[in-house]
gemmi code that builds the backbone of each chain (N, CA, C; Angstrom):
import gemmi

chains = {
    "A": [
        ("MET", (-3.049, -7.747, -22.795), (-4.236, -7.591, -21.975), (-5.429, -7.172, -22.826)),
        ("GLU", (-6.581, -7.752, -22.537), (-7.797, -7.373, -23.252), (-8.769, -6.700, -22.290)),
        ("ILE", (-9.421, -5.676, -22.810), (-10.333, -4.889, -21.982), (-11.726, -4.919, -22.608)),
        ("ALA", (-12.747, -5.226, -21.810), (-14.124, -5.133, -22.293), (-14.924, -4.251, -21.340)),
        ("LEU", (-15.590, -3.243, -21.909), (-16.414, -2.360, -21.083), (-17.884, -2.637, -21.376)),
        ("THR", (-18.655, -2.907, -20.310), (-20.088, -3.163, -20.464), (-20.849, -2.200, -19.570)),
        ("LEU", (-21.914, -1.639, -20.111), (-22.708, -0.722, -19.297), (-24.010, -1.392, -18.892)),
        ("ASN", (-24.262, -1.461, -17.586), (-25.503, -2.024, -17.069), (-26.208, -0.890, -16.324)),
        ("GLN", (-27.189, -0.270, -16.987), (-27.790, 0.985, -16.508), (-26.661, 1.996, -16.246)),
        ("ARG", (-26.478, 2.433, -15.014), (-25.397, 3.422, -14.776), (-24.152, 2.779, -14.153)),
        ("THR", (-24.067, 1.449, -14.250), (-22.894, 0.756, -13.713), (-21.996, 0.286, -14.854)),
        ("LEU", (-20.742, 0.720, -14.801), (-19.770, 0.311, -15.820), (-18.998, -0.908, -15.310)),
        ("ILE", (-19.026, -1.983, -16.102), (-18.284, -3.189, -15.728), (-17.034, -3.262, -16.603)),
        ("VAL", (-15.880, -3.246, -15.947), (-14.596, -3.288, -16.656), (-14.031, -4.694, -16.508)),
        ("SER", (-14.094, -5.481, -17.587), (-13.610, -6.865, -17.522), (-12.254, -6.966, -18.199)),
        ("LEU", (-11.272, -7.455, -17.449), (-9.920, -7.560, -17.981), (-9.499, -9.017, -18.075)),
        ("SER", (-8.750, -9.330, -19.146), (-8.118, -10.645, -19.208), (-6.661, -10.459, -19.611)),
        ("GLY", (-5.840, -11.454, -19.291), (-4.409, -11.338, -19.559), (-3.670, -10.805, -18.349)),
        ("GLU", (-2.687, -9.917, -18.567), (-1.824, -9.452, -17.481), (-1.960, -7.939, -17.280)),
        ("LEU", (-2.184, -7.534, -16.036), (-2.322, -6.106, -15.718), (-1.082, -5.610, -14.982)),
        ("ASP", (-0.352, -4.708, -15.619), (0.808, -4.084, -14.974), (0.743, -2.575, -15.178)),
        ("HIS", (1.823, -1.879, -14.870), (1.878, -0.422, -14.985), (1.580, 0.029, -16.413)),
        ("HIS", (2.104, -0.727, -17.383), (1.898, -0.388, -18.796), (0.407, -0.449, -19.157)),
        ("GLY", (-0.245, -1.555, -18.776), (-1.660, -1.735, -19.095), (-2.560, -0.801, -18.306)),
        ("ALA", (-2.133, -0.490, -17.061), (-2.966, 0.354, -16.186), (-3.187, 1.736, -16.796)),
        ("GLU", (-2.184, 2.232, -17.490), (-2.303, 3.559, -18.124), (-3.409, 3.558, -19.183)),
        ("GLN", (-3.446, 2.476, -19.979), (-4.467, 2.358, -21.032), (-5.871, 2.307, -20.431)),
        ("ILE", (-6.009, 1.482, -19.389), (-7.332, 1.286, -18.792), (-7.853, 2.573, -18.183)),
        ("ARG", (-6.946, 3.289, -17.528), (-7.323, 4.544, -16.888), (-7.976, 5.489, -17.905)),
        ("THR", (-7.340, 5.638, -19.055), (-7.867, 6.532, -20.089), (-9.243, 6.070, -20.562)),
        ("LEU", (-9.380, 4.753, -20.814), (-10.652, 4.222, -21.311), (-11.785, 4.434, -20.306)),
        ("ILE", (-11.487, 4.167, -19.039), (-12.529, 4.292, -18.012), (-12.952, 5.752, -17.838)),
        ("GLU", (-11.956, 6.629, -17.786), (-12.283, 8.055, -17.580), (-13.195, 8.555, -18.705)),
        ("ARG", (-12.878, 8.118, -19.934), (-13.685, 8.543, -21.082), (-15.114, 8.026, -20.952)),
        ("ALA", (-15.235, 6.738, -20.582), (-16.568, 6.134, -20.464), (-17.380, 6.806, -19.364)),
        ("ILE", (-16.720, 7.139, -18.242), (-17.428, 7.774, -17.125), (-17.990, 9.133, -17.555)),
        ("THR", (-17.201, 9.873, -18.300), (-17.634, 11.195, -18.744), (-18.739, 11.102, -19.795)),
        ("GLU", (-18.556, 10.190, -20.757), (-19.485, 10.145, -21.889), (-20.787, 9.425, -21.581)),
        ("LYS", (-20.764, 8.439, -20.673), (-21.934, 7.573, -20.470), (-22.671, 7.821, -19.165)),
        ("ASP", (-22.341, 8.888, -18.461), (-23.022, 9.200, -17.215), (-22.965, 8.020, -16.228)),
        ("VAL", (-21.758, 7.487, -16.037), (-21.562, 6.336, -15.154), (-21.576, 6.771, -13.693)),
        ("LYS", (-22.239, 5.948, -12.848), (-22.238, 6.240, -11.418), (-21.426, 5.200, -10.634)),
        ("ASN", (-21.610, 3.922, -10.994), (-20.916, 2.844, -10.276), (-19.910, 2.134, -11.183)),
        ("LEU", (-18.933, 1.504, -10.542), (-17.877, 0.846, -11.300), (-17.611, -0.542, -10.712)),
        ("ILE", (-17.568, -1.540, -11.596), (-17.194, -2.889, -11.147), (-15.976, -3.333, -11.951)),
        ("PHE", (-14.907, -3.694, -11.237), (-13.732, -4.268, -11.895), (-13.881, -5.787, -11.868)),
        ("ASP", (-14.006, -6.385, -13.039), (-14.114, -7.844, -13.106), (-12.744, -8.412, -13.489)),
        ("PHE", (-12.021, -8.911, -12.474), (-10.674, -9.445, -12.689), (-10.677, -10.973, -12.676)),
        ("SER", (-11.862, -11.579, -12.861), (-11.923, -13.041, -12.742), (-11.161, -13.747, -13.857)),
        ("ALA", (-10.939, -13.070, -15.001), (-10.202, -13.706, -16.097), (-8.770, -13.173, -16.216)),
        ("LEU", (-8.350, -12.421, -15.206), (-6.999, -11.854, -15.228), (-6.005, -12.906, -14.730)),
        ("SER", (-4.899, -13.086, -15.452), (-3.944, -14.117, -15.034), (-2.802, -13.556, -14.196)),
        ("PHE", (-2.598, -12.232, -14.263), (-1.498, -11.626, -13.508), (-1.834, -10.185, -13.165)),
        ("MET", (-1.458, -9.778, -11.953), (-1.578, -8.359, -11.594), (-0.474, -8.014, -10.594)),
        ("ASP", (0.149, -6.852, -10.758), (1.073, -6.365, -9.725), (0.442, -5.151, -9.050)),
        ("SER", (1.218, -4.431, -8.238), (0.610, -3.363, -7.430), (0.143, -2.176, -8.274)),
        ("SER", (0.527, -2.137, -9.549), (0.021, -1.075, -10.426), (-1.504, -1.160, -10.547)),
        ("GLY", (-2.025, -2.380, -10.499), (-3.480, -2.586, -10.565), (-4.164, -1.965, -9.358)),
        ("ILE", (-3.515, -2.073, -8.201), (-4.069, -1.496, -6.964), (-4.142, 0.037, -7.096)),
        ("GLY", (-3.046, 0.630, -7.587), (-3.014, 2.082, -7.765), (-4.102, 2.550, -8.718)),
        ("MET", (-4.300, 1.771, -9.787), (-5.311, 2.119, -10.790), (-6.728, 2.074, -10.174)),
        ("ILE", (-6.996, 1.049, -9.363), (-8.320, 0.935, -8.737), (-8.546, 2.088, -7.755)),
        ("ILE", (-7.513, 2.396, -6.947), (-7.658, 3.472, -5.952), (-7.951, 4.824, -6.633)),
        ("GLY", (-7.286, 5.061, -7.759), (-7.529, 6.299, -8.500), (-8.980, 6.411, -8.965)),
        ("ARG", (-9.521, 5.309, -9.500), (-10.907, 5.317, -9.989), (-11.889, 5.361, -8.824)),
        ("TYR", (-11.506, 4.729, -7.700), (-12.354, 4.748, -6.498), (-12.585, 6.196, -6.049)),
        ("LYS", (-11.508, 6.981, -6.032), (-11.619, 8.384, -5.612), (-12.572, 9.146, -6.520)),
        ("LEU", (-12.461, 8.890, -7.821), (-13.307, 9.574, -8.799), (-14.778, 9.224, -8.594)),
        ("ILE", (-15.068, 7.915, -8.480), (-16.456, 7.461, -8.334), (-17.056, 7.942, -7.008)),
        ("LYS", (-16.245, 7.897, -5.950), (-16.730, 8.373, -4.644), (-17.115, 9.855, -4.721)),
        ("SER", (-16.328, 10.626, -5.507), (-16.587, 12.066, -5.598), (-17.913, 12.356, -6.302)),
        ("ILE", (-18.431, 11.381, -7.067), (-19.743, 11.587, -7.690), (-20.828, 10.766, -6.981)),
        ("GLY", (-20.480, 10.220, -5.813), (-21.479, 9.540, -4.982), (-21.806, 8.117, -5.402)),
        ("GLY", (-20.938, 7.487, -6.179), (-21.192, 6.121, -6.639), (-20.475, 5.072, -5.811)),
        ("GLY", (-20.568, 3.822, -6.265), (-19.931, 2.714, -5.556), (-18.979, 1.954, -6.468)),
        ("VAL", (-17.962, 1.327, -5.846), (-16.977, 0.540, -6.600), (-16.891, -0.850, -5.984)),
        ("ALA", (-16.811, -1.882, -6.836), (-16.642, -3.246, -6.336), (-15.631, -3.974, -7.212)),
        ("LEU", (-15.044, -5.010, -6.628), (-14.043, -5.801, -7.346), (-14.469, -7.260, -7.369)),
        ("VAL", (-14.382, -7.875, -8.543), (-14.638, -9.304, -8.666), (-13.297, -9.982, -8.899)),
        ("CYS", (-12.912, -10.864, -7.972), (-11.572, -11.440, -8.030), (-11.563, -12.763, -7.275)),
        ("THR", (-10.999, -13.788, -7.889), (-10.960, -15.093, -7.222), (-9.525, -15.593, -7.030)),
        ("ASN", (-8.556, -14.997, -7.734), (-7.170, -15.427, -7.658), (-6.577, -15.108, -6.271)),
        ("PRO", (-6.069, -16.131, -5.559), (-5.579, -15.916, -4.190), (-4.443, -14.885, -4.107)),
        ("ARG", (-3.547, -14.869, -5.095), (-2.409, -13.940, -5.050), (-2.890, -12.493, -5.229)),
        ("MET", (-3.855, -12.301, -6.128), (-4.402, -10.949, -6.310), (-5.165, -10.515, -5.063)),
        ("LYS", (-5.865, -11.463, -4.455), (-6.592, -11.125, -3.223), (-5.616, -10.715, -2.134)),
        ("LYS", (-4.455, -11.376, -2.108), (-3.423, -11.043, -1.114), (-2.941, -9.603, -1.322)),
        ("LEU", (-2.734, -9.229, -2.584), (-2.322, -7.853, -2.898), (-3.379, -6.852, -2.441)),
        ("VAL", (-4.648, -7.207, -2.680), (-5.764, -6.326, -2.316), (-5.804, -6.136, -0.802)),
        ("THR", (-5.559, -7.215, -0.052), (-5.564, -7.135, 1.410), (-4.353, -6.366, 1.926)),
        ("MET", (-3.162, -6.709, 1.405), (-1.914, -6.074, 1.838), (-1.951, -4.555, 1.686)),
        ("SER", (-2.565, -4.109, 0.586), (-2.537, -2.681, 0.262), (-3.585, -1.888, 1.043)),
        ("GLY", (-4.496, -2.606, 1.708), (-5.552, -1.916, 2.435), (-6.762, -1.607, 1.554)),
        ("LEU", (-6.673, -2.001, 0.259), (-7.767, -1.734, -0.677), (-9.064, -2.424, -0.226)),
        ("SER", (-8.920, -3.596, 0.418), (-10.114, -4.338, 0.843), (-10.887, -3.595, 1.942)),
        ("ARG", (-10.248, -2.591, 2.548), (-10.986, -1.784, 3.535), (-11.827, -0.713, 2.844)),
        ("LEU", (-11.481, -0.416, 1.580), (-12.214, 0.619, 0.838), (-13.332, 0.032, -0.014)),
        ("ILE", (-13.047, -1.096, -0.662), (-14.054, -1.662, -1.554), (-14.241, -3.154, -1.265)),
        ("SER", (-15.432, -3.655, -1.566), (-15.729, -5.059, -1.307), (-15.299, -5.925, -2.481)),
        ("VAL", (-14.897, -7.158, -2.153), (-14.444, -8.106, -3.172), (-15.466, -9.236, -3.273)),
        ("TYR", (-15.887, -9.552, -4.496), (-16.902, -10.573, -4.732), (-16.361, -11.666, -5.646)),
        ("SER", (-17.075, -12.808, -5.659), (-16.652, -13.921, -6.512), (-17.291, -13.858, -7.892)),
        ("THR", (-18.438, -13.181, -8.005), (-19.096, -13.095, -9.310), (-19.559, -11.656, -9.585)),
        ("VAL", (-19.731, -11.362, -10.867), (-20.192, -10.027, -11.271), (-21.622, -9.786, -10.775)),
        ("ASP", (-22.449, -10.830, -10.786), (-23.837, -10.676, -10.338), (-23.919, -10.209, -8.886)),
        ("GLN", (-23.056, -10.824, -8.037), (-23.032, -10.419, -6.618), (-22.613, -8.950, -6.496)),
        ("ALA", (-21.582, -8.592, -7.255), (-21.079, -7.214, -7.182), (-22.136, -6.233, -7.680)),
        ("LEU", (-22.841, -6.605, -8.749), (-23.882, -5.748, -9.320), (-24.993, -5.475, -8.318)),
        ("SER", (-25.474, -6.530, -7.654), (-26.584, -6.314, -6.723), (-26.123, -5.444, -5.548)),
        ("GLU", (-24.830, -5.552, -5.192), (-24.311, -4.745, -4.090), (-24.212, -3.254, -4.461)),
        ("VAL", (-23.552, -2.957, -5.608), (-23.373, -1.529, -5.930), (-24.692, -0.860, -6.304)),
        ("LYS", (-25.615, -1.628, -6.896), (-26.890, -1.019, -7.265), (-27.759, -0.751, -6.040)),
        ("GLY", (-27.586, -1.606, -5.018), (-28.371, -1.440, -3.794), (-27.817, -0.328, -2.914)),
        ("ALA", (-26.566, 0.072, -3.198), (-25.915, 1.051, -2.303), (-26.521, 2.427, -2.449)),
    ],
    "B": [
        ("MET", (22.081, -27.702, -10.114), (21.817, -26.804, -11.253), (22.549, -25.485, -11.051)),
        ("GLU", (23.361, -25.124, -12.013), (23.991, -23.796, -11.998), (23.805, -23.170, -13.360)),
        ("ASN", (23.288, -21.953, -13.363), (23.070, -21.282, -14.653), (22.956, -19.773, -14.407)),
        ("ARG", (23.151, -19.025, -15.461), (23.129, -17.575, -15.294), (22.668, -16.919, -16.593)),
        ("MET", (21.957, -15.825, -16.486), (21.586, -15.070, -17.692), (21.607, -13.574, -17.401)),
        ("LYS", (21.717, -12.795, -18.458), (21.708, -11.342, -18.327), (20.811, -10.755, -19.413)),
        ("LEU", (20.029, -9.780, -19.028), (19.033, -9.203, -19.925), (19.157, -7.684, -19.859)),
        ("GLU", (19.152, -7.040, -21.010), (19.166, -5.568, -21.026), (18.037, -5.079, -21.921)),
        ("PHE", (17.325, -4.074, -21.460), (16.237, -3.535, -22.284), (16.012, -2.069, -21.943)),
        ("LEU", (15.357, -1.353, -22.853), (15.065, 0.065, -22.653), (14.001, 0.245, -21.566)),
        ("SER", (14.055, 1.389, -20.902), (13.126, 1.669, -19.805), (11.757, 2.111, -20.321)),
        ("LYS", (11.186, 1.278, -21.204), (9.839, 1.533, -21.735), (8.873, 0.620, -20.988)),
        ("SER", (7.689, 1.163, -20.642), (6.749, 0.363, -19.856), (6.283, -0.888, -20.608)),
        ("ALA", (6.333, -0.846, -21.946), (5.943, -2.021, -22.733), (6.860, -3.212, -22.454)),
        ("ASN", (8.056, -2.967, -21.890), (8.996, -4.059, -21.621), (8.766, -4.747, -20.277)),
        ("GLU", (7.831, -4.247, -19.480), (7.589, -4.853, -18.167), (7.134, -6.309, -18.306)),
        ("GLY", (6.235, -6.548, -19.233), (5.729, -7.909, -19.444), (6.803, -8.837, -19.980)),
        ("PHE", (7.607, -8.320, -20.905), (8.718, -9.097, -21.459), (9.695, -9.506, -20.357)),
        ("ALA", (10.034, -8.552, -19.481), (11.037, -8.812, -18.434), (10.586, -9.924, -17.490)),
        ("ARG", (9.347, -9.833, -16.998), (8.924, -10.850, -16.025), (8.729, -12.215, -16.691)),
        ("ALA", (8.298, -12.203, -17.978), (8.117, -13.470, -18.692), (9.470, -14.134, -18.955)),
        ("ALA", (10.486, -13.314, -19.289), (11.816, -13.860, -19.579), (12.425, -14.479, -18.314)),
        ("VAL", (12.295, -13.769, -17.188), (12.830, -14.303, -15.926), (12.093, -15.592, -15.553)),
        ("ALA", (10.765, -15.579, -15.696), (9.975, -16.771, -15.358), (10.383, -17.962, -16.220)),
        ("ALA", (10.621, -17.717, -17.505), (11.015, -18.806, -18.411), (12.372, -19.374, -17.996)),
        ("PHE", (13.286, -18.495, -17.597), (14.625, -18.941, -17.188), (14.553, -19.738, -15.880)),
        ("VAL", (13.777, -19.229, -14.915), (13.657, -19.881, -13.603), (12.948, -21.237, -13.709)),
        ("SER", (12.173, -21.418, -14.770), (11.430, -22.673, -14.953), (12.331, -23.896, -14.955)),
        ("GLN", (13.630, -23.688, -15.239), (14.582, -24.808, -15.209), (14.667, -25.465, -13.838)),
        ("LEU", (14.326, -24.698, -12.785), (14.375, -25.250, -11.427), (13.079, -25.975, -11.070)),
        ("ASP", (12.165, -26.066, -12.033), (10.886, -26.734, -11.841), (10.088, -26.176, -10.654)),
        ("PRO", (9.886, -24.855, -10.635), (9.124, -24.258, -9.532), (7.636, -24.583, -9.625)),
        ("THR", (6.915, -24.426, -8.523), (5.457, -24.560, -8.579), (4.890, -23.306, -9.266)),
        ("LEU", (3.638, -23.372, -9.673), (2.995, -22.198, -10.303), (2.962, -21.025, -9.344)),
        ("GLU", (2.792, -21.341, -8.055), (2.746, -20.274, -7.044), (4.105, -19.588, -6.926)),
        ("GLU", (5.177, -20.396, -6.882), (6.523, -19.814, -6.780), (6.830, -18.936, -7.997)),
        ("LEU", (6.419, -19.435, -9.157), (6.666, -18.685, -10.392), (5.870, -17.366, -10.395)),
        ("ALA", (4.646, -17.419, -9.909), (3.823, -16.202, -9.857), (4.412, -15.202, -8.871)),
        ("ASP", (4.953, -15.690, -7.748), (5.609, -14.804, -6.771), (6.784, -14.082, -7.441)),
        ("ILE", (7.596, -14.836, -8.168), (8.784, -14.261, -8.820), (8.371, -13.254, -9.893)),
        ("LYS", (7.374, -13.618, -10.688), (6.900, -12.694, -11.739), (6.404, -11.384, -11.135)),
        ("THR", (5.676, -11.484, -10.031), (5.130, -10.274, -9.411), (6.266, -9.400, -8.874)),
        ("ALA", (7.228, -10.020, -8.183), (8.338, -9.257, -7.595), (9.176, -8.593, -8.695)),
        ("VAL", (9.450, -9.325, -9.766), (10.242, -8.760, -10.871), (9.482, -7.603, -11.524)),
        ("SER", (8.195, -7.763, -11.683), (7.377, -6.722, -12.290), (7.442, -5.441, -11.455)),
        ("GLU", (7.403, -5.596, -10.123), (7.489, -4.424, -9.233), (8.846, -3.732, -9.374)),
        ("ALA", (9.916, -4.521, -9.370), (11.262, -3.941, -9.427), (11.494, -3.248, -10.770)),
        ("VAL", (11.048, -3.875, -11.850), (11.236, -3.296, -13.185), (10.394, -2.020, -13.324)),
        ("THR", (9.186, -2.038, -12.794), (8.340, -0.838, -12.841), (8.994, 0.307, -12.071)),
        ("ASN", (9.559, -0.001, -10.895), (10.274, 1.033, -10.124), (11.420, 1.630, -10.941)),
        ("ALA", (12.188, 0.758, -11.600), (13.335, 1.233, -12.390), (12.854, 2.166, -13.510)),
        ("ILE", (11.750, 1.800, -14.155), (11.227, 2.569, -15.288), (10.572, 3.877, -14.818)),
        ("VAL", (9.751, 3.786, -13.781), (8.969, 4.951, -13.347), (9.803, 5.897, -12.486)),
        ("HIS", (10.507, 5.327, -11.482), (11.209, 6.174, -10.517), (12.692, 6.330, -10.860)),
        ("GLY", (13.328, 5.237, -11.290), (14.755, 5.310, -11.604), (14.998, 6.268, -12.757)),
        ("TYR", (14.298, 6.021, -13.854), (14.510, 6.839, -15.047), (13.421, 7.898, -15.268)),
        ("GLY", (12.187, 7.476, -15.358), (11.135, 8.437, -15.676), (11.153, 8.875, -17.127)),
        ("HIS", (11.963, 8.208, -17.931), (11.987, 8.452, -19.385), (12.316, 7.106, -20.066)),
        ("PRO", (12.015, 6.971, -21.358), (12.141, 5.641, -21.984), (13.509, 5.326, -22.590)),
        ("ASP", (14.510, 6.152, -22.306), (15.806, 5.954, -22.968), (16.868, 5.319, -22.079)),
        ("GLY", (16.495, 4.948, -20.854), (17.466, 4.319, -19.958), (17.608, 2.831, -20.251)),
        ("ILE", (18.604, 2.231, -19.609), (18.795, 0.781, -19.768), (18.545, 0.104, -18.417)),
        ("VAL", (17.643, -0.862, -18.415), (17.410, -1.687, -17.235), (18.120, -3.021, -17.469)),
        ("THR", (18.888, -3.451, -16.473), (19.614, -4.714, -16.606), (19.100, -5.703, -15.562)),
        ("ILE", (18.856, -6.919, -15.996), (18.483, -7.980, -15.054), (19.503, -9.097, -15.192)),
        ("THR", (20.094, -9.519, -14.073), (20.866, -10.754, -14.102), (20.143, -11.745, -13.211)),
        ("CYS", (20.177, -12.983, -13.616), (19.475, -14.020, -12.870), (20.406, -15.224, -12.739)),
        ("GLU", (20.608, -15.662, -11.519), (21.487, -16.803, -11.270), (20.698, -17.919, -10.610)),
        ("LEU", (20.919, -19.113, -11.094), (20.323, -20.283, -10.450), (21.464, -21.048, -9.800)),
        ("LEU", (21.357, -21.299, -8.511), (22.401, -22.036, -7.802), (21.707, -23.108, -6.975)),
        ("GLN", (21.834, -24.336, -7.423), (21.098, -25.454, -6.825), (19.608, -25.112, -6.763)),
        ("THR", (19.072, -24.875, -5.565), (17.625, -24.608, -5.507), (17.328, -23.121, -5.303)),
        ("GLN", (18.367, -22.293, -5.377), (18.127, -20.870, -5.126), (18.155, -20.046, -6.409)),
        ("VAL", (17.240, -19.086, -6.491), (17.263, -18.140, -7.604), (17.604, -16.756, -7.040)),
        ("LYS", (18.543, -16.098, -7.716), (18.975, -14.762, -7.284), (18.809, -13.833, -8.478)),
        ("ILE", (18.000, -12.796, -8.298), (17.676, -11.889, -9.399), (18.127, -10.485, -9.018)),
        ("LYS", (18.896, -9.867, -9.913), (19.390, -8.522, -9.649), (18.824, -7.587, -10.720)),
        ("ILE", (18.101, -6.543, -10.295), (17.515, -5.583, -11.237), (18.254, -4.255, -11.039)),
        ("THR", (18.906, -3.786, -12.089), (19.763, -2.607, -11.976), (19.313, -1.502, -12.926)),
        ("ASP", (19.248, -0.265, -12.387), (19.071, 0.878, -13.281), (20.169, 1.894, -12.976)),
        ("CYS", (20.480, 2.732, -13.945), (21.477, 3.796, -13.757), (20.746, 5.133, -13.730)),
        ("GLY", (19.634, 5.172, -13.020), (18.801, 6.368, -12.961), (19.175, 7.268, -11.799)),
        ("GLN", (18.163, 7.948, -11.255), (18.467, 9.007, -10.288), (18.768, 8.516, -8.880)),
        ("GLY", (18.511, 7.244, -8.596), (18.839, 6.729, -7.268), (17.813, 7.105, -6.215)),
        ("ILE", (17.953, 6.488, -5.029), (17.001, 6.714, -3.937), (17.750, 7.412, -2.803)),
        ("GLU", (17.206, 8.534, -2.335), (17.889, 9.307, -1.298), (17.808, 8.610, 0.056)),
        ("ASP", (16.611, 8.117, 0.386), (16.397, 7.509, 1.698), (15.744, 6.141, 1.492)),
        ("ILE", (16.567, 5.086, 1.505), (16.052, 3.744, 1.209), (15.059, 3.288, 2.275)),
        ("ALA", (15.349, 3.606, 3.547), (14.440, 3.184, 4.630), (13.044, 3.765, 4.427)),
        ("LEU", (12.987, 5.019, 3.990), (11.692, 5.668, 3.741), (11.024, 5.070, 2.504)),
        ("ALA", (11.813, 4.889, 1.451), (11.253, 4.403, 0.182), (10.693, 2.995, 0.293)),
        ("THR", (11.239, 2.186, 1.221), (10.773, 0.794, 1.328), (9.639, 0.638, 2.343)),
        ("GLN", (9.200, 1.739, 2.941), (8.058, 1.655, 3.853), (6.770, 1.391, 3.081)),
        ("PRO", (5.879, 0.548, 3.635), (4.610, 0.312, 2.952), (3.861, 1.618, 2.718)),
        ("LEU", (3.267, 1.743, 1.553), (2.413, 2.868, 1.145), (3.179, 4.158, 0.831)),
        ("TYR", (4.526, 4.147, 1.018), (5.274, 5.339, 0.610), (5.370, 5.362, -0.918)),
        ("THR", (5.111, 6.495, -1.521), (5.381, 6.644, -2.949), (5.933, 8.036, -3.207)),
        ("ARG", (6.880, 8.088, -4.148), (7.438, 9.376, -4.513), (6.559, 10.066, -5.542)),
        ("SER", (5.617, 9.313, -6.112), (4.759, 9.884, -7.156), (3.288, 9.715, -6.798)),
        ("PRO", (2.802, 10.406, -5.747), (1.408, 10.211, -5.338), (0.403, 10.596, -6.416)),
        ("ASP", (0.788, 11.494, -7.303), (-0.138, 11.921, -8.355), (-0.212, 10.924, -9.498)),
        ("ALA", (0.758, 10.022, -9.569), (0.796, 9.092, -10.695), (0.095, 7.775, -10.367)),
        ("GLU", (-0.705, 7.776, -9.269), (-1.465, 6.585, -8.903), (-0.600, 5.383, -8.614)),
        ("ARG", (0.557, 5.602, -8.006), (1.341, 4.474, -7.534), (0.789, 4.110, -6.165)),
        ("SER", (0.692, 2.802, -5.886), (0.082, 2.391, -4.620), (1.075, 2.445, -3.469)),
        ("GLY", (2.368, 2.576, -3.767), (3.370, 2.592, -2.708), (3.649, 1.215, -2.135)),
        ("MET", (3.278, 0.167, -2.890), (3.391, -1.200, -2.381), (4.530, -2.002, -3.003)),
        ("GLY", (5.262, -1.404, -3.931), (6.248, -2.173, -4.706), (7.255, -2.933, -3.861)),
        ("PHE", (7.965, -2.242, -2.985), (8.990, -2.908, -2.170), (8.363, -3.903, -1.191)),
        ("THR", (7.186, -3.552, -0.659), (6.508, -4.462, 0.272), (6.129, -5.764, -0.431)),
        ("VAL", (5.670, -5.655, -1.679), (5.320, -6.851, -2.458), (6.576, -7.695, -2.701)),
        ("MET", (7.679, -7.047, -3.075), (8.926, -7.795, -3.315), (9.365, -8.533, -2.056)),
        ("GLU", (9.298, -7.847, -0.918), (9.716, -8.450, 0.356), (8.819, -9.621, 0.739)),
        ("THR", (7.523, -9.452, 0.471), (6.564, -10.478, 0.877), (6.639, -11.720, -0.006)),
        ("PHE", (6.827, -11.509, -1.317), (6.756, -12.628, -2.251), (8.103, -13.331, -2.460)),
        ("MET", (9.191, -12.708, -1.987), (10.509, -13.339, -2.124), (11.043, -13.655, -0.726)),
        ("ASP", (12.160, -14.421, -0.650), (12.743, -14.736, 0.658), (13.564, -13.563, 1.186)),
        ("SER", (14.237, -12.859, 0.278), (15.014, -11.710, 0.738), (15.047, -10.618, -0.317)),
        ("MET", (15.217, -9.386, 0.137), (15.327, -8.237, -0.763), (16.402, -7.306, -0.206)),
        ("VAL", (17.359, -6.940, -1.058), (18.380, -5.977, -0.652), (18.355, -4.829, -1.664)),
        ("VAL", (18.282, -3.595, -1.156), (18.258, -2.422, -2.034), (19.537, -1.622, -1.803)),
        ("GLU", (20.277, -1.392, -2.885), (21.471, -0.540, -2.806), (21.260, 0.600, -3.793)),
        ("SER", (21.583, 1.822, -3.373), (21.323, 2.943, -4.259), (22.297, 4.082, -3.995)),
        ("THR", (22.685, 4.760, -5.053), (23.521, 5.948, -4.929), (22.841, 7.062, -5.707)),
        ("LEU", (22.624, 8.188, -5.036), (21.957, 9.322, -5.691), (22.692, 9.713, -6.967)),
        ("GLY", (21.951, 9.842, -8.034), (22.540, 10.257, -9.305), (23.203, 9.132, -10.083)),
        ("GLN", (23.299, 7.953, -9.467), (23.979, 6.846, -10.165), (23.089, 5.646, -10.426)),
        ("GLY", (22.092, 5.447, -9.566), (21.181, 4.346, -9.841), (20.919, 3.450, -8.655)),
        ("THR", (20.173, 2.388, -8.936), (19.682, 1.493, -7.889), (19.849, 0.038, -8.310)),
        ("ILE", (20.232, -0.793, -7.341), (20.299, -2.242, -7.569), (19.390, -2.915, -6.547)),
        ("VAL", (18.445, -3.699, -7.032), (17.580, -4.474, -6.144), (17.932, -5.947, -6.336)),
        ("THR", (18.288, -6.624, -5.240), (18.640, -8.041, -5.324), (17.580, -8.858, -4.589)),
        ("LEU", (16.988, -9.795, -5.310), (15.916, -10.619, -4.758), (16.354, -12.083, -4.786)),
        ("THR", (16.102, -12.816, -3.705), (16.410, -14.247, -3.735), (15.191, -15.046, -3.286)),
        ("LYS", (15.152, -16.277, -3.779), (14.077, -17.184, -3.364), (14.548, -18.628, -3.503)),
        ("GLU", (14.247, -19.428, -2.499), (14.506, -20.861, -2.566), (13.325, -21.523, -3.267)),
        ("ILE", (13.643, -22.369, -4.216), (12.586, -23.071, -4.948), (12.443, -24.491, -4.380)),
        ("GLY", (11.200, -24.909, -4.213), (10.961, -26.278, -3.783), (11.021, -26.475, -2.275)),
        ("THR", (11.042, -25.374, -1.525), (10.990, -25.493, -0.070), (9.776, -24.721, 0.427)),
        ("ILE", (9.211, -25.193, 1.507), (8.057, -24.473, 2.065), (8.597, -23.392, 2.989)),
        ("SER", (8.339, -22.142, 2.620), (8.869, -21.058, 3.458), (7.733, -20.349, 4.163)),
    ],
}
model = gemmi.Model(1)
for chain_id, residues in chains.items():
    chain = gemmi.Chain(chain_id)
    for i, (resn, *xyz) in enumerate(residues, 1):
        res = gemmi.Residue()
        res.name, res.seqid = resn, gemmi.SeqId(i, " ")
        for name, pos in zip(("N", "CA", "C"), xyz):
            atom = gemmi.Atom()
            atom.name, atom.element = name, gemmi.Element(name[0])
            atom.pos, atom.b_iso = gemmi.Position(*pos), 0.0
            res.add_atom(atom)
        chain.add_residue(res)
    model.add_chain(chain)
structure = gemmi.Structure()
structure.add_model(model)
structure.setup_entities()
């Protein structure tokens, strides 16, 4: 799995490619927490458009970061087009907490406007 | 088509990707669709993660996977010799997790049930857990 972190003003965009499972989720969690503390991040966008695989560990990882961002008054969005990942997001109830978009630009305008 | 394989590996999280890729490569002999293969990979990943995180909770255990192909059916058995599950009915409920602090979503068994045709969980406290998953390949379910 490859991880790219991009900062757009106070919004951190976490772009993942490859496969996200329990093993990878641990790595991402550490990286994101560090970036949030060091870069004064308010909003978070998970860009999973280049991800080829995800299991429910990805859902747990997003929910954990959602709680953190909410506690500082920010917004979280997910960019995802893969039907199977979308099914996981719906099944877990995550789609009731955060919005899912097809592109990073759409997600950016949403979290920044919030 | 009749075939069988057995896989053993340490309960290290780095092996989760290896396990699902190995099962997917073996099942490919049945010429599944990409969707069927993705369903199997996801279900295996959930079962292996459960064995590593909940069954053992340490990296020195052995996770065993056997996979049987019988005509158009694939049967996958994921076994750990870890601590076992006290209440299977509770553990397989959606959103239940034994490790709420570890950011588990509590969706593992629900994902396995949804993405496969059948799931059977057998467990003995202190001895371990066997999860058996089956799926018909090439049929619309």
